N, CA, C and O of each residue as an XYZ file, in Angstrom:
740
protein
N     139.120    -67.073    133.553
C     140.343    -66.297    133.535
C     140.413    -65.424    132.283
O     140.814    -64.263    132.354
N     140.023    -65.985    131.137
C     140.046    -65.224    129.900
C     139.061    -64.063    129.963
O     139.353    -62.973    129.470
N     137.887    -64.290    130.571
C     136.897    -63.217    130.681
C     137.408    -62.087    131.568
O     137.142    -60.919    131.284
N     138.132    -62.410    132.630
C     138.680    -61.392    133.521
C     139.720    -60.559    132.777
O     139.724    -59.333    132.891
N     140.600    -61.209    132.018
C     141.617    -60.489    131.263
C     140.970    -59.616    130.191
O     141.407    -58.488    129.963
N     139.933    -60.132    129.533
C     139.237    -59.362    128.507
C     138.530    -58.147    129.120
O     138.589    -57.053    128.559
N     137.872    -58.328    130.247
C     137.185    -57.217    130.925
C     138.186    -56.169    131.377
O     137.929    -54.970    131.271
N     139.344    -56.628    131.891
C     140.373    -55.675    132.326
C     140.928    -54.888    131.132
O     141.162    -53.686    131.257
N     141.140    -55.524    130.000
C     141.643    -54.847    128.806
C     140.632    -53.815    128.315
O     141.016    -52.723    127.898
N     139.334    -54.153    128.359
C     138.313    -53.197    127.952
C     138.290    -51.996    128.895
O     138.133    -50.860    128.446
N     138.445    -52.236    130.195
C     138.470    -51.158    131.180
C     139.650    -50.237    130.918
O     139.498    -49.016    130.974
N     140.828    -50.795    130.633
C     141.995    -49.974    130.345
C     141.793    -49.153    129.080
O     142.151    -47.976    129.042
N     141.220    -49.761    128.041
C     140.984    -49.033    126.809
C     139.969    -47.913    127.016
O     140.154    -46.809    126.503
N     138.902    -48.186    127.759
C     137.869    -47.177    127.983
C     138.400    -46.029    128.821
O     137.999    -44.886    128.601
N     139.285    -46.288    129.774
C     139.791    -45.230    130.635
C     140.723    -44.290    129.879
O     141.049    -43.209    130.371
N     141.146    -44.690    128.701
C     142.091    -43.876    127.938
C     141.437    -43.169    126.752
O     142.142    -42.744    125.837
N     140.120    -43.031    126.742
C     139.439    -42.436    125.587
C     139.676    -40.946    125.462
O     139.738    -40.424    124.349
N     139.810    -40.253    126.573
C     140.071    -38.807    126.526
C     141.029    -38.439    127.648
O     141.027    -39.051    128.716
N     141.852    -37.424    127.384
C     142.770    -36.924    128.393
C     143.055    -35.461    128.053
O     143.721    -35.178    127.058
N     142.563    -34.546    128.858
C     142.707    -33.116    128.579
C     143.912    -32.503    129.283
O     144.060    -31.281    129.294
N     144.768    -33.325    129.868
C     145.952    -32.787    130.549
C     147.113    -32.646    129.578
O     147.154    -33.293    128.531
N     148.057    -31.787    129.947
C     149.241    -31.575    129.132
C     149.075    -30.439    128.139
O     148.069    -29.730    128.149
N     150.070    -30.274    127.283
C     150.105    -29.212    126.296
C     149.191    -29.546    125.112
O     149.166    -30.684    124.642
N     148.441    -28.546    124.636
C     147.625    -28.748    123.438
C     147.627    -27.478    122.593
O     147.767    -26.366    123.102
N     147.468    -27.680    121.291
C     147.382    -26.589    120.325
C     146.114    -26.811    119.516
O     145.850    -27.922    119.056
N     145.333    -25.757    119.344
C     144.096    -25.865    118.588
C     143.976    -24.778    117.537
O     144.468    -23.664    117.717
N     143.324    -25.110    116.447
C     143.002    -24.142    115.396
C     141.515    -24.281    115.110
O     140.957    -25.376    115.190
N     140.869    -23.149    114.771
C     139.442    -23.210    114.513
C     138.987    -22.114    113.558
O     139.654    -21.096    113.372
N     137.840    -22.359    112.971
C     137.110    -21.346    112.231
C     136.105    -20.754    113.208
O     135.682    -21.426    114.149
N     135.719    -19.489    112.990
C     134.729    -18.928    113.890
C     133.749    -18.035    113.145
O     134.041    -17.499    112.076
N     132.598    -17.899    113.741
C     131.658    -16.852    113.361
C     131.611    -15.912    114.555
O     131.507    -16.359    115.697
N     131.688    -14.626    114.297
C     131.744    -13.642    115.368
C     130.656    -12.599    115.150
O     130.196    -12.377    114.030
N     130.256    -11.966    116.251
C     129.263    -10.899    116.187
C     129.564     -9.876    117.270
O     130.063    -10.217    118.343
N     129.255     -8.624    116.978
C     129.353     -7.542    117.963
C     128.018     -6.816    117.969
O     127.456     -6.500    116.921
N     127.528     -6.561    119.167
C     126.264     -5.831    119.316
C     126.577     -4.452    119.877
O     127.100     -4.330    120.984
N     126.260     -3.428    119.120
C     126.555     -2.055    119.523
C     125.522     -1.560    120.530
O     124.469     -2.176    120.696
N     125.821     -0.450    121.201
C     124.842      0.122    122.130
C     123.534      0.517    121.439
O     122.499      0.628    122.097
N     123.569      0.728    120.131
C     122.356      1.058    119.377
C     121.583     -0.195    118.983
O     120.653     -0.118    118.181
N     121.953     -1.338    119.532
C     121.310     -2.631    119.272
C     121.452     -3.082    117.826
O     120.574     -3.766    117.300
N     122.547     -2.704    117.179
C     122.858     -3.176    115.833
C     123.882     -4.298    115.981
O     124.886     -4.135    116.674
N     123.633     -5.425    115.339
C     124.550     -6.554    115.415
C     125.243     -6.739    114.077
O     124.590     -6.929    113.050
N     126.582     -6.682    114.093
C     127.392     -6.950    112.907
C     127.964     -8.351    113.038
O     128.376     -8.756    114.125
N     127.994     -9.102    111.923
C     128.430    -10.498    111.956
C     129.477    -10.748    110.888
O     129.550    -10.029    109.892
N     130.295    -11.787    111.107
C     131.295    -12.166    110.118
C     132.011    -13.431    110.520
O     131.660    -14.072    111.511
N     133.013    -13.785    109.750
C     133.752    -15.009    109.993
C     135.234    -14.764    110.140
O     135.749    -13.713    109.756
N     135.924    -15.761    110.710
C     137.358    -15.625    110.907
C     138.000    -16.937    111.303
O     137.443    -18.016    111.101
N     139.186    -16.814    111.871
C     139.978    -17.970    112.294
C     140.566    -17.694    113.677
O     140.589    -16.555    114.143
N     141.037    -18.754    114.316
C     141.646    -18.586    115.625
C     142.657    -19.665    115.933
O     142.697    -20.718    115.298
N     143.472    -19.370    116.926
C     144.520    -20.267    117.401
C     144.477    -20.288    118.914
O     144.245    -19.254    119.541
N     144.698    -21.461    119.517
C     144.647    -21.589    120.963
C     145.774    -22.491    121.446
O     146.013    -23.566    120.894
N     146.462    -22.032    122.489
C     147.519    -22.793    123.150
C     147.062    -23.026    124.582
O     146.711    -22.079    125.285
N     147.066    -24.286    125.020
C     146.564    -24.631    126.360
C     147.541    -25.536    127.088
O     148.349    -26.244    126.487
N     147.431    -25.482    128.413
C     148.151    -26.455    129.229
C     147.205    -26.937    130.323
O     146.779    -26.167    131.184
N     146.884    -28.232    130.271
C     146.012    -28.840    131.268
C     146.815    -29.368    132.433
O     147.677    -30.231    132.266
N     146.529    -28.845    133.627
C     147.201    -29.338    134.830
C     146.778    -30.756    135.151
O     147.570    -31.548    135.662
N     145.524    -31.080    134.852
C     144.963    -32.403    135.075
C     143.766    -32.558    134.132
O     143.628    -31.781    133.187
N     142.914    -33.531    134.370
C     141.751    -33.770    133.514
C     140.715    -32.643    133.596
O     139.881    -32.503    132.701
N     140.765    -31.845    134.658
C     139.735    -30.843    134.895
C     140.176    -29.421    134.576
O     139.421    -28.687    133.938
N     141.367    -29.003    134.993
C     141.792    -27.604    134.934
C     142.843    -27.387    133.844
O     143.852    -28.091    133.788
N     142.587    -26.394    132.976
C     143.556    -26.026    131.938
C     143.604    -24.508    131.811
O     142.573    -23.838    131.874
N     144.798    -23.978    131.632
C     144.999    -22.559    131.339
C     145.173    -22.422    129.834
O     145.714    -23.317    129.186
N     144.714    -21.298    129.272
C     144.845    -21.143    127.828
C     145.135    -19.702    127.432
O     144.850    -18.752    128.162
N     145.713    -19.586    126.246
C     145.932    -18.320    125.564
C     145.327    -18.487    124.175
O     145.678    -19.419    123.452
N     144.410    -17.577    123.797
C     143.713    -17.708    122.513
C     143.786    -16.402    121.741
O     143.850    -15.318    122.320
N     143.777    -16.532    120.423
C     143.820    -15.377    119.531
C     142.826    -15.631    118.400
O     142.988    -16.575    117.627
N     141.799    -14.788    118.305
C     140.786    -14.906    117.259
C     140.731    -13.622    116.460
O     140.800    -12.531    117.027
N     140.608    -13.740    115.160
C     140.466    -12.583    114.286
C     139.293    -12.852    113.344
O     139.128    -13.964    112.842
N     138.485    -11.821    113.112
C     137.325    -11.971    112.231
C     137.092    -10.679    111.465
O     137.455     -9.596    111.925
N     136.490    -10.804    110.303
C     136.061     -9.658    109.512
C     134.545     -9.591    109.592
O     133.856    -10.536    109.207
N     134.025     -8.471    110.094
C     132.590     -8.300    110.267
C     132.047     -7.327    109.233
O     132.730     -6.395    108.810
N     130.806     -7.565    108.838
C     130.155     -6.696    107.853
C     129.219     -5.742    108.574
O     128.323     -6.159    109.309
N     129.444     -4.458    108.352
C     128.588     -3.423    108.922
C     127.694     -2.870    107.819
O     127.749     -3.326    106.677
N     126.882     -1.899    108.162
C     125.958     -1.315    107.193
C     126.690     -0.702    106.007
O     126.276     -0.899    104.865
N     127.771      0.037    106.253
C     128.446      0.749    105.172
C     129.801      0.174    104.798
O     130.315      0.471    103.719
N     130.393     -0.641    105.663
C     131.739     -1.135    105.392
C     132.039     -2.362    106.253
O     131.292     -2.686    107.177
N     133.133     -3.032    105.939
C     133.607     -4.151    106.749
C     134.681     -3.657    107.707
O     135.334     -2.645    107.452
N     134.858     -4.371    108.804
C     135.912     -4.036    109.754
C     136.419     -5.298    110.426
O     135.761     -6.337    110.406
N     137.596     -5.194    111.021
C     138.216     -6.331    111.674
C     138.082     -6.260    113.180
O     138.135     -5.182    113.772
N     137.908     -7.421    113.794
C     137.843     -7.525    115.246
C     138.810     -8.613    115.690
O     138.838     -9.707    115.126
N     139.597     -8.299    116.701
C     140.550     -9.256    117.272
C     140.204     -9.456    118.742
O     139.984     -8.488    119.470
N     140.157    -10.699    119.173
C     140.020    -11.050    120.588
C     141.286    -11.799    120.999
O     141.705    -12.732    120.315
N     141.888    -11.398    122.097
C     143.009    -12.123    122.693
C     142.581    -12.496    124.106
O     142.289    -11.623    124.923
N     142.543    -13.805    124.393
C     142.030    -14.291    125.671
C     143.123    -14.968    126.488
O     143.935    -15.720    125.950
N     143.138    -14.698    127.779
C     143.945    -15.437    128.748
C     142.943    -15.993    129.747
O     142.269    -15.233    130.443
N     142.840    -17.331    129.823
C     141.750    -17.860    130.623
C     141.977    -19.216    131.243
O     143.073    -19.775    131.227
N     140.880    -19.723    131.794
C     140.837    -20.985    132.519
C     139.682    -21.812    131.986
O     138.559    -21.321    131.878
N     139.956    -23.074    131.651
C     138.919    -24.007    131.207
C     138.741    -25.087    132.260
O     139.713    -25.650    132.764
N     137.480    -25.367    132.585
C     137.145    -26.461    133.504
C     136.419    -27.528    132.691
O     135.297    -27.318    132.230
N     137.074    -28.676    132.520
C     136.495    -29.776    131.750
C     135.755    -30.712    132.690
O     136.204    -30.990    133.801
N     134.627    -31.183    132.226
C     133.836    -32.137    133.002
C     134.185    -33.530    132.497
O     133.339    -34.260    131.981
N     135.464    -33.876    132.663
C     136.008    -35.113    132.100
C     136.240    -36.148    133.188
O     136.619    -35.819    134.312
N     136.006    -37.398    132.833
C     136.368    -38.497    133.723
C     137.301    -39.476    133.040
O     137.715    -40.462    133.650
N     137.639    -39.223    131.785
C     138.578    -40.069    131.060
C     137.956    -41.261    130.379
O     138.581    -41.853    129.500
N     136.740    -41.638    130.755
C     136.131    -42.832    130.159
C     135.280    -42.516    128.943
O     134.931    -43.418    128.181
N     134.944    -41.257    128.751
C     134.113    -40.863    127.621
C     134.961    -40.117    126.590
O     135.858    -39.355    126.954
N     134.681    -40.334    125.322
C     135.390    -39.607    124.270
C     134.862    -38.180    124.140
O     135.531    -37.331    123.551
N     133.681    -37.902    124.675
C     133.073    -36.573    124.614
C     133.231    -35.880    125.957
O     132.853    -36.418    126.998
N     133.804    -34.661    125.917
C     134.126    -33.931    127.146
C     133.528    -32.521    127.081
O     134.023    -31.684    126.327
N     132.466    -32.240    127.862
C     131.945    -30.875    127.923
C     132.841    -29.998    128.799
O     133.572    -30.505    129.650
N     132.781    -28.675    128.588
C     133.606    -27.766    129.382
C     132.930    -26.408    129.530
O     132.035    -26.052    128.763
N     133.379    -25.661    130.533
C     133.040    -24.250    130.715
C     134.359    -23.507    130.841
O     135.364    -24.075    131.268
N     134.349    -22.218    130.462
C     135.589    -21.458    130.561
C     135.301    -19.976    130.762
O     134.227    -19.469    130.439
N     136.303    -19.313    131.305
C     136.240    -17.870    131.497
C     137.604    -17.281    131.185
O     138.627    -17.957    131.300
N     137.609    -15.994    130.784
C     138.875    -15.383    130.391
C     138.829    -13.878    130.580
O     137.765    -13.260    130.600
N     140.010    -13.315    130.718
C     140.214    -11.880    130.611
C     140.619    -11.648    129.165
O     141.544    -12.292    128.672
N     139.940    -10.737    128.479
C     140.160    -10.577    127.042
C     140.528     -9.148    126.687
O     140.038     -8.188    127.283
N     141.396     -9.035    125.711
C     141.661     -7.757    125.068
C     140.989     -7.790    123.719
O     141.039     -8.800    123.016
N     140.352     -6.676    123.349
C     139.679     -6.624    122.049
C     140.166     -5.404    121.274
O     140.429     -4.345    121.843
N     140.275     -5.580    119.976
C     140.639     -4.467    119.092
C     139.670     -4.465    117.921
O     139.304     -5.517    117.396
N     139.266     -3.281    117.526
C     138.323     -3.093    116.440
C     138.945     -2.093    115.490
O     139.258     -0.972    115.892
N     139.132     -2.477    114.239
C     139.807     -1.615    113.267
C     138.907     -1.446    112.051
O     138.472     -2.425    111.444
N     138.634     -0.186    111.702
C     137.733      0.103    110.593
C     138.363      1.136    109.672
O     138.749      2.218    110.117
N     138.467      0.810    108.410
C     138.961      1.758    107.408
C     137.775      2.188    106.556
O     137.203      1.381    105.823
N     137.410      3.459    106.654
C     136.248      3.966    105.927
C     136.654      5.180    105.115
O     137.115      6.185    105.657
N     136.476      5.071    103.815
C     136.784      6.171    102.912
C     138.235      6.611    103.136
O     139.150      5.879    102.757
N     138.472      7.765    103.731
C     139.846      8.223    103.955
C     140.229      8.187    105.426
O     141.335      8.593    105.782
N     139.340      7.712    106.284
C     139.627      7.652    107.719
C     139.851      6.218    108.167
O     139.146      5.301    107.746
N     140.837      6.042    109.022
C     141.045      4.746    109.662
C     140.826      4.941    111.147
O     141.453      5.790    111.781
N     139.920      4.134    111.691
C     139.601      4.228    113.109
C     139.928      2.912    113.795
O     139.677      1.835    113.255
N     140.490      3.015    114.992
C     140.811      1.822    115.782
C     140.351      2.046    117.218
O     140.510      3.134    117.771
N     139.780      1.001    117.813
C     139.316      1.039    119.197
C     139.892     -0.161    119.922
O     139.924     -1.265    119.379
N     140.344      0.051    121.139
C     140.951     -1.016    121.938
C     140.327     -0.999    123.322
O     140.048      0.067    123.871
N     140.108     -2.187    123.887
C     139.556     -2.270    125.234
C     139.635     -3.675    125.781
O     140.111     -4.592    125.112
N     139.165     -3.835    127.004
C     139.188     -5.121    127.691
C     137.769     -5.642    127.866
O     136.796     -4.894    127.775
N     137.678     -6.935    128.118
C     136.374     -7.559    128.301
C     136.507     -8.779    129.206
O     137.581     -9.365    129.338
N     135.404     -9.138    129.814
C     135.288    -10.410    130.532
C     134.615    -11.388    129.581
O     133.611    -11.054    128.952
N     135.158    -12.581    129.476
C     134.651    -13.589    128.544
C     134.241    -14.840    129.309
O     134.942    -15.273    130.224
N     133.106    -15.419    128.931
C     132.664    -16.680    129.510
C     131.984    -17.497    128.423
O     131.501    -16.951    127.431
N     131.952    -18.803    128.620
C     131.317    -19.655    127.626
C     131.491    -21.122    127.951
O     131.840    -21.496    129.071
N     131.243    -21.933    126.961
C     131.354    -23.372    127.134
C     131.321    -24.071    125.801
O     131.176    -23.447    124.750
N     131.456    -25.376    125.864
C     131.454    -26.154    124.637
C     131.664    -27.621    124.912
O     131.459    -28.105    126.024
N     132.077    -28.314    123.876
C     132.304    -29.749    123.973
C     133.469    -30.139    123.057
O     133.628    -29.614    121.955
N     134.270    -31.074    123.552
C     135.327    -31.686    122.747
C     134.965    -33.150    122.534
O     134.409    -33.801    123.418
N     135.285    -33.651    121.364
C     135.116    -35.082    121.111
C     136.452    -35.630    120.633
O     136.969    -35.219    119.594
N     137.001    -36.555    121.397
C     138.301    -37.135    121.089
C     138.160    -38.193    120.008
O     137.440    -39.178    120.170
N     138.866    -37.971    118.894
C     138.923    -38.933    117.799
C     139.865    -40.061    118.193
O     139.601    -41.230    117.909
N     140.959    -39.707    118.846
C     141.872    -40.654    119.470
C     142.473    -39.934    120.691
O     142.024    -38.839    121.029
N     143.457    -40.512    121.345
C     143.979    -39.914    122.578
C     144.666    -38.566    122.372
O     144.769    -37.783    123.316
N     145.133    -38.283    121.175
C     145.869    -37.035    120.978
C     145.157    -36.024    120.081
O     145.655    -34.911    119.913
N     144.007    -36.375    119.500
C     143.289    -35.445    118.629
C     141.822    -35.348    119.051
O     141.161    -36.350    119.325
N     141.333    -34.083    119.092
C     139.933    -33.865    119.459
C     139.315    -32.809    118.560
O     139.981    -31.864    118.138
N     138.041    -32.980    118.275
C     137.246    -31.953    117.624
C     136.692    -31.067    118.733
O     136.357    -31.564    119.808
N     136.589    -29.759    118.486
C     136.190    -28.821    119.541
C     135.168    -27.835    118.994
O     135.381    -27.232    117.942
N     134.055    -27.671    119.711
C     133.037    -26.679    119.360
C     132.703    -25.894    120.619
O     132.402    -26.479    121.659
N     132.758    -24.563    120.525
C     132.489    -23.750    121.705
C     131.842    -22.419    121.368
O     131.988    -21.902    120.261
N     131.128    -21.877    122.336
C     130.461    -20.592    122.209
C     130.955    -19.676    123.325
O     130.904    -20.043    124.499
N     131.431    -18.488    122.963
C     131.978    -17.524    123.919
C     131.231    -16.207    123.833
O     130.844    -15.769    122.750
N     131.031    -15.575    124.989
C     130.433    -14.246    125.080
C     131.407    -13.337    125.815
O     131.962    -13.721    126.844
N     131.619    -12.124    125.286
C     132.517    -11.149    125.910
C     131.751     -9.851    126.126
O     130.945     -9.441    125.291
N     132.018     -9.212    127.263
C     131.388     -7.927    127.560
C     132.442     -6.996    128.131
O     133.145     -7.345    129.079
N     132.546     -5.816    127.550
C     133.512     -4.845    128.021
C     133.416     -3.560    127.239
O     132.566     -3.408    126.361
N     134.300     -2.635    127.566
C     134.276     -1.302    126.980
C     135.536     -1.059    126.164
O     136.641     -1.398    126.588
N     135.357     -0.469    124.989
C     136.501      0.004    124.226
C     136.939      1.320    124.870
O     136.179      2.289    124.876
N     138.153      1.359    125.408
C     138.589      2.497    126.222
C     139.538      3.446    125.504
O     139.690      4.590    125.934
N     140.178      3.012    124.430
C     141.121      3.855    123.691
C     140.697      3.902    122.228
O     140.265      2.899    121.660
N     140.825      5.077    121.629
C     140.461      5.243    120.218
C     141.517      6.065    119.501
O     142.106      6.986    120.068
N     141.746      5.709    118.234
C     142.617      6.512    117.369
C     141.910      6.719    116.038
O     141.182      5.845    115.566
N     142.131      7.883    115.440
C     141.621      8.186    114.101
C     142.819      8.628    113.276
O     143.504      9.596    113.606
N     143.054      7.896    112.196
C     144.214      8.152    111.335
C     145.516      8.196    112.134
O     146.388      9.023    111.864
N     145.645      7.302    113.120
C     146.861      7.194    113.913
C     146.987      8.194    115.042
O     147.978      8.168    115.771
N     146.011      9.080    115.210
C     146.060     10.092    116.265
C     145.097      9.691    117.375
O     143.925      9.416    117.120
N     145.594      9.659    118.601
C     144.788      9.273    119.751
C     143.671     10.283    120.005
O     143.879     11.493    119.911
N     142.490      9.771    120.327
C     141.351     10.622    120.659
C     141.407     10.891    122.163
O     141.261      9.959    122.954
N     141.616     12.145    122.577
C     141.735     12.430    124.010
C     140.399     12.222    124.728
O     139.332     12.518    124.189
N     140.487     11.708    125.951
C     139.309     11.509    126.810
C     138.200     10.698    126.141
O     137.017     10.972    126.343
N     138.586      9.706    125.349
C     137.580      8.860    124.690
C     136.836      8.044    125.738
O     137.450      7.433    126.613
N     135.526      8.038    125.646
C     134.690      7.249    126.558
C     133.813      6.328    125.719
O     132.803      6.745    125.152
N     134.218      5.094    125.656
C     133.481      4.124    124.851
C     132.303      3.549    125.605
O     132.208      3.655    126.827
N     131.417      2.944    124.855
C     130.262      2.273    125.435
C     130.589      0.814    125.688
O     131.477      0.244    125.053
N     129.862      0.215    126.623
C     129.999     -1.217    126.869
C     129.390     -1.977    125.685
O     128.288     -1.665    125.234
N     130.117     -2.966    125.197
C     129.719     -3.688    123.992
C     129.816     -5.192    124.241
O     130.776     -5.666    124.848
N     128.814     -5.940    123.768
C     128.831     -7.404    123.795
C     129.419     -7.923    122.493
O     129.196     -7.347    121.428
N     130.164     -9.005    122.581
C     130.583     -9.729    121.380
C     130.438    -11.217    121.652
O     130.453    -11.657    122.802
N     130.300    -11.980    120.584
C     130.187    -13.434    120.732
C     130.981    -14.104    119.629
O     131.212    -13.532    118.564
N     131.394    -15.337    119.912
C     132.130    -16.141    118.945
C     131.686    -17.590    119.049
O     131.568    -18.132    120.148
N     131.441    -18.215    117.909
C     131.212    -19.646    117.851
C     132.407    -20.243    117.123
O     132.647    -19.942    115.954
N     133.154    -21.090    117.821
C     134.375    -21.688    117.276
C     134.156    -23.161    116.965
O     133.530    -23.882    117.741
N     134.671    -23.598    115.833
C     134.585    -25.002    115.430
C     135.932    -25.387    114.829
O     136.352    -24.827    113.817
N     136.613    -26.356    115.467
C     137.940    -26.722    114.987
C     138.451    -27.993    115.618
O     137.679    -28.861    116.025
N     139.760    -28.091    115.693
C     140.407    -29.273    116.224
C     141.540    -28.913    117.163
O     142.052    -27.793    117.147
N     141.926    -29.889    117.986
C     143.012    -29.713    118.949
C     143.934    -30.935    118.877
O     143.492    -32.065    118.669
N     145.214    -30.670    119.054
C     146.208    -31.732    119.119
C     146.828    -31.683    120.513
O     147.300    -30.634    120.951
N     146.824    -32.809    121.197
C     147.401    -32.912    122.547
C     148.770    -33.575    122.461
O     148.953    -34.582    121.777
N     149.729    -32.979    123.176
C     151.102    -33.498    123.218
C     151.407    -33.944    124.638
O     151.453    -33.129    125.560
N     151.613    -35.226    124.804
C     151.921    -35.757    126.147
C     153.213    -36.510    126.110
O     153.651    -37.035    127.133
């Protein structure tokens, strides 16, 4: 009888190791890169914030905001990614480690101040990626993920004046995020 009660208690404890459902807030550091059509890659670091709501152990909707400063050949510039997306977790609740894949519709902004000119580019992108969460306890998890975005900067301004008929090139960007998440249930 004691062995049955002990086995049942272990089963209950193991089933509660991870739970990706409900509201969660995450913060992370990131390394970001943009690859231009000329095959030049600029890299830098930044921070991000993510708000998610998991419908169940598998499906979660999220809103994310990442900002980074990238170093170019002649100057530094800022890049912002804003993502609205869907995360699919490969969770069963018994493991503290939960891999995931995700996709998002993203808005990107690129702002560069060079000498006396300030240039800004805005556009949309499709984002996809994946990663892994490791639950420290039921409400806190460490999160590491890699995201790739592809899209075109469609609007440009120079010194606050819109560039008419701007036609941007398709540009890849990537982000590696490392941070933590707090789940509220």
